[in-house]
N, C-alpha and C positions, 0 to 999 in steps of 0.2 A: 593794561592787562587784561586778558579775557579770562573768563572761567576756567576754562581749559588749562591756561597757563599758571593759574592761582592752585587748581587742583595738582597739577604737575609737581609745582613747587611744594606742596603739601605732602605730597607722596615722597618726595625725597626726603623731606624733615622727618616722615614717620619712619622711613627704612632707616636712615642714619641714627635716628634716636634709639631705635629698637636694636641696632647694630652694636652701639655705643653700651647699652646695658648688656648685651649679651657677650661684649667681647669678641665679636665676629666682624668681618668684612661687610660693607654695605651690600657688595654683589650676591654674597650667599644669604642675606637676609631678604634682598629683591627676589632672587630665584625661588626661596621658598614660599615668599608670599605670594608671588605671581602663581607657582606650581599649585598652590591650595586656593587660588581665587580670591585672595584677600585683596588685590589691588583694585580691581574693578567691583568686586562683589560686595566688600566691606569698605575700604577707605574711600573709593570715588562715591559709592552709594551712600554713604553716611557722611559726606563731607561738610555738609551743613551744620551737623550736630559736632561731629569730632574736631573741626577745626576751631571751634569755640571752649575745647577744653584743654586742661593744662599737659605738660609732656608726660608726668607720671601716669596718668589716666589714659592718655593714648598709648602709650607702651605698654601697659598692663593689658589693655583691651587686646592689642594685637598677640601678645605672649599668649593670652588665653584663647585666641582665635586659633592660633598656631597649637596649642595644647591639646585642644580638642579635636583637631585634625591629624595631628601627627606629634605626639607627645614625646617620642623617642628622639627628636631632632633637638629639643631643648635639652640643658643641663640637668642632670639626675635630680638635683636637690630642687628643681623649680616646682613650685606647687602654686596653681591659679589663686588669686586672690580670694575667691569665695572660700574655697577648701581650707586655706590658711586661717581665714577669720573664722571658721566655724570650729576648728581645732583648738582656737585661742578662747571659745566659748561665746564669741561674738555672734550676732545674728545677721544672716544675709538677707538682703531686700529681694 
């Protein structure tokens, strides 16, 4: 399997995992991530690091990526991890 094949498989995993969390179709999530430049500019660019992380971290990071570029696309109740953590009195890194 080539690195391109591995990255494609990982992109599919990222899209489907994010779609599952949002309760949306994978095609909707893929189109939004592509529109925002996340497929090549984030997932492919940071593949070496991202593919070593857990599902929750990956999905959270993609949701934050979307949030800071098109927050209205996400559910109204969505808050990025950093803001959620700060509201609870935690410290963000």
